[in-house]
C-alpha positions in Angstrom: -14.6 7.7 -41.3 -12.1 6.2 -43.7 -8.8 4.8 -42.3 -5.7 5.3 -44.4 -3.7 2.3 -45.5 -0.8 3.3 -43.3 -3.1 3.4 -40.2 -4.6 0.0 -41.1 -1.1 -1.5 -41.3 -0.2 0.1 -38.0 -3.3 -1.3 -36.3 -2.5 -4.7 -37.7 1.1 -4.6 -36.6 0.2 -3.5 -33.1 -2.4 -6.2 -32.8 0.0 -8.8 -34.0 2.8 -7.7 -31.6 0.3 -7.3 -28.7 -0.8 -10.9 -29.2 2.8 -12.0 -29.2 3.6 -10.2 -26.0 0.4 -11.5 -24.3 1.6 -15.0 -25.2 5.0 -14.3 -23.7 3.4 -12.9 -20.5 1.3 -16.1 -20.1 4.5 -18.2 -20.0 6.8 -16.3 -17.7 9.0 -19.3 -17.0 9.9 -19.9 -20.6 13.0 -17.9 -21.4 13.9 -17.0 -24.9 15.6 -14.2 -26.9 13.1 -12.3 -28.9 14.2 -11.2 -32.3 12.4 -9.3 -35.1 13.4 -8.0 -38.5 12.3 -4.9 -40.4 13.2 -4.0 -43.9 13.3 -0.6 -45.6 13.7 0.4 -49.2 15.7 3.7 -49.3 16.3 4.1 -53.0 14.7 6.1 -55.8 14.8 3.5 -58.7 12.3 3.1 -61.4 9.2 1.3 -60.3 10.2 -2.1 -61.8 13.7 -2.0 -60.2 12.2 -0.7 -56.9 9.8 -3.7 -56.9 12.8 -6.0 -57.4 14.6 -4.4 -54.5 11.5 -4.8 -52.3 11.2 -8.4 -53.3 14.9 -8.9 -52.5 14.4 -7.4 -49.0 11.3 -9.5 -48.5 13.1 -12.7 -49.5 16.0 -11.8 -47.3 13.6 -11.4 -44.3 11.9 -14.7 -45.0 15.3 -16.5 -45.4 16.4 -14.9 -42.1 13.2 -16.1 -40.4 13.7 -19.7 -41.7 17.2 -19.8 -40.3 16.2 -18.4 -37.0 13.3 -20.9 -36.8 15.9 -23.7 -36.5 17.3 -22.2 -33.3 15.4 -23.2 -30.2 16.8 -20.5 -28.1 15.4 -17.7 -30.2 11.8 -16.5 -30.5 11.6 -15.0 -33.9 8.8 -12.5 -34.6 7.8 -12.0 -38.2 7.6 -8.3 -38.5 7.0 -8.1 -42.2 3.7 -6.3 -41.5 5.7 -3.4 -39.9 7.7 -2.6 -43.1 5.3 0.2 -44.1 5.7 1.8 -40.7 9.4 2.1 -41.2 8.8 3.7 -44.5 7.0 6.4 -42.6 9.2 6.5 -39.5 12.9 6.3 -40.1 15.2 4.5 -37.7 17.0 7.8 -37.0 13.8 9.5 -35.8 14.0 10.7 -32.3 10.4 9.5 -31.7 11.6 5.8 -31.8 14.6 6.1 -29.5 14.9 7.0 -25.8 17.5 9.8 -25.8 18.7 8.8 -22.3 19.5 5.2 -23.1 19.2 4.8 -26.9 16.7 2.0 -26.4 13.7 1.7 -28.7 10.5 3.0 -27.2 7.1 1.4 -26.9 6.2 -2.0 -28.2 9.4 -2.3 -30.1 11.2 -2.2 -26.8 9.9 -5.6 -25.9 12.3 -7.2 -28.3 15.9 -8.2 -27.4 17.4 -7.6 -30.8 16.0 -5.9 -33.9 17.5 -6.7 -37.3 17.2 -3.8 -39.8 17.7 -4.6 -43.4 18.0 -1.6 -45.7 18.6 -1.5 -49.4 18.5 1.0 -52.2 19.0 -1.5 -55.0 18.3 -5.2 -55.5 22.0 -6.0 -55.5 22.9 -5.4 -51.9 21.4 -4.7 -48.5 22.9 -3.2 -45.4 22.0 -5.3 -42.4 22.4 -4.2 -38.8 21.6 -6.0 -35.5 20.5 -3.6 -32.8 20.5 -4.3 -29.1 17.1 -3.0 -28.2 18.0 -2.6 -24.5 21.0 -0.3 -25.1 20.5 0.8 -28.7 24.0 -0.4 -29.6 24.7 -1.9 -33.1 26.0 -5.4 -32.4 26.4 -6.6 -36.0 26.7 -4.7 -39.2 27.3 -6.4 -42.6 26.3 -6.3 -46.3 24.1 -8.9 -47.9 24.4 -9.7 -51.6 22.1 -12.2 -53.3 23.5 -15.2 -55.2 23.0 -15.1 -58.9 22.7 -17.9 -61.4 24.9 -18.3 -64.5 22.2 -16.5 -66.4 22.5 -13.4 -64.2 19.1 -13.9 -62.4 18.8 -13.9 -58.6 19.2 -17.3 -57.1 16.9 -18.7 -54.3 20.0 -19.8 -52.3 20.2 -17.7 -49.1 23.0 -15.2 -49.1 26.1 -16.1 -47.2 25.5 -13.2 -44.8 22.4 -14.9 -43.3 24.4 -17.8 -41.8 26.9 -15.3 -40.5 24.2 -13.1 -39.0 22.3 -16.0 -37.5 25.5 -17.4 -36.0 26.5 -14.1 -34.4 23.0 -13.4 -33.1 22.9 -17.0 -31.7 26.1 -16.2 -29.7 24.6 -13.0 -28.5 21.4 -14.9 -27.6 23.2 -17.4 -25.4 24.7 -14.5 -23.5 21.4 -12.7 -23.3 19.7 -15.9 -22.1 22.2 -16.1 -19.2 21.5 -12.5 -18.4 17.8 -13.2 -18.4 18.1 -16.3 -16.3 20.2 -14.3 -13.8 17.6 -11.5 -13.8 14.8 -14.0 -13.4 16.7 -15.7 -10.5 17.3 -12.3 -8.8 13.7 -11.3 -9.5 12.4 -14.5 -8.0 14.6 -14.1 -5.0 13.5 -10.5 -4.6 9.9 -11.6 -4.9 10.4 -14.3 -2.3 11.9 -11.8 0.0 9.1 -9.4 -0.7 6.5 -12.2 -0.1 8.3 -13.2 3.1 8.3 -9.6 4.3 4.7 -9.2 3.5 3.8 -12.4 5.2 5.9 -11.3 8.2 4.1 -7.9 8.3 0.8 -9.6 7.9 1.6 -12.0 10.8 2.8 -9.1 12.9 -0.5 -7.3 12.2 -2.5 -10.3 13.1 -0.4 -10.7 16.3 -0.9 -7.0 17.1 -4.6 -7.3 16.4 -4.8 -10.3 18.7 -2.9 -8.5 21.4 -5.2 -5.5 21.1 -8.2 -7.8 21.4 -6.7 -9.4 24.5 -6.0 -5.9 26.0 -9.5 -4.8 25.2 -10.9 -7.9 26.7 -8.8 -7.5 29.8 -9.8 -3.8 30.1 -13.4 -4.7 29.8 -13.1 -7.3 32.4 -11.2 -4.9 34.7 -13.9 -2.3 34.2 -16.6 -4.8 34.9 -14.8 -5.9 38.1 -14.3 -2.3 39.1 -17.9 -1.5 38.5 -19.0 -4.6 40.6 -16.6 -3.6 43.4 -18.0 0.0 43.3 -21.5 -1.4 43.5 -20.4 -3.5 46.5 -18.8 -0.5 48.2 -21.8 1.6 47.5 -24.1 -1.1 49.0 -21.8 -1.4 52.0 -21.8 2.4 52.5 -25.6 2.5 52.3 -25.8 -0.2 54.9 -23.4 1.8 57.2 -25.4 5.0 56.6 -28.7 3.2 57.4 -27.0 1.9 60.6 -26.1 5.5 61.6 -29.4 7.1 60.6 -31.1 6.4 64.0 -28.2 8.1 65.9 -28.4 11.1 63.5 -32.2 11.4 63.9 -31.9 11.0 67.7 -29.3 13.7 67.8 -31.5 16.0 65.7 -34.3 15.3 68.1 -32.2 16.2 71.1 -30.9 19.4 69.3 -34.5 20.4 68.6 -35.4 20.0 72.3 -32.3 21.9 73.4 -33.0 24.7 71.0 -36.6 25.0 72.3 -35.4 25.0 75.9 -32.6 27.6 75.5 -34.9 29.8 73.4 -37.6 29.9 76.1 -34.9 30.5 78.7 -33.5 33.4 76.7 -36.9 35.1 76.4 -37.4 34.8 80.2 -34.0 36.2 81.0 -34.5 39.1 78.5 -37.8 39.9 80.2 -35.8 40.3 83.5 -33.1 42.2 81.8 -30.6 39.3 81.6 -29.1 37.1 78.9 -27.9 33.6 78.3 -24.3 32.8 79.2 -22.0 33.3 76.1 -20.6 29.7 76.3 -24.2 28.3 76.1 -25.0 30.5 73.1 -21.7 29.5 71.3 -22.2 25.8 72.0 -25.8 25.9 70.7 -24.7 27.7 67.5 -21.9 25.1 67.1 -24.4 22.2 67.5 -26.6 23.6 64.7 -23.5 23.9 62.4 -22.5 20.3 63.3 -26.1 19.1 62.5 -25.8 20.7 59.0 -22.5 19.1 58.4 -23.9 15.7 59.4 -26.8 16.2 57.0 -24.3 16.7 54.2 -22.3 13.6 55.1 -25.5 11.6 55.3 -26.6 12.8 51.8 -23.2 12.0 50.3 -23.0 8.6 51.9 -19.8 9.1 53.9 -20.3 6.9 57.0 -16.9 7.6 58.6 -17.3 11.4 58.4 -20.9 11.1 59.5 -19.8 9.0 62.5 -17.3 11.7 63.6 -19.8 14.4 63.0 -22.5 12.7 65.1 -20.0 12.1 67.9 -19.1 15.8 67.8 -22.8 16.8 67.8 -23.6 14.5 70.7 -20.7 16.0 72.7 -22.1 19.5 72.2 -25.6 18.4 73.2 -24.1 16.8 76.3 -22.4 20.2 77.1 -25.7 22.0 76.7 -27.2 19.5 79.2 -24.5 20.4 81.6 -25.1 24.1 81.2 -28.8 23.6 82.2 
């Protein structure tokens, strides 16, 4: 696929500007005012005169670059390779400017000031200095080349260049102060952010440590409770084992009482009689008590089992008295 000359120029310009911006990003502490110049031929002269006009603009840009190179507070970007782009995209095009702020879009927006030199003849050029951040025109002047006594163009830089450089240098000093103030504020904000993040991180570590301590305490408490439960269960089992002989003895007595009163009831029935109601009620109550004692024995409730055996033994004693 063939690439048009305009596209090749655009790729070259973007690569050059990207390399410049990468260099700037690698040196964040070095403050400078970034300035670039673009030229635009806007006339319709014959080819020879148009060529002279373009040479005039090119020389004007080179002389501008030479003057700015003497200023240590200014970072000048040679933007001669972007001239062809501005032949295709005019400065008035809405695609270049942000309608809300008037600032240049895209990579051009990384500059502080953009110098635009436009000419329709080799005799004069209109030069404007644009504040890229706001889109405002900060300087506007006409540049006319010096001529020799023979009428040819002199190599002496036009007087407008020193004026432009001086005015831009004044603007640059103000912009450097603004940048330094922004840098100071940004550094302070970054420090505050870092301190806040460090505080949050420390709080998270403290909270994590507290959670670990609480978890350890909970585990220890559960272990202690489990051990205490085991001790209580062992103690209950010992108490139950101590009560088991009484329970079994009471069951034996109940079995004997039941056999006695059953035989007596059969004898009385054969003679047309019956057991005394209180004896029958006490025997039934003793059997119910025996069942309850069995439940308490199975559920390892020594206190309840003790009371139940006591009650069962009283009923058995009553049955002995009824004999």
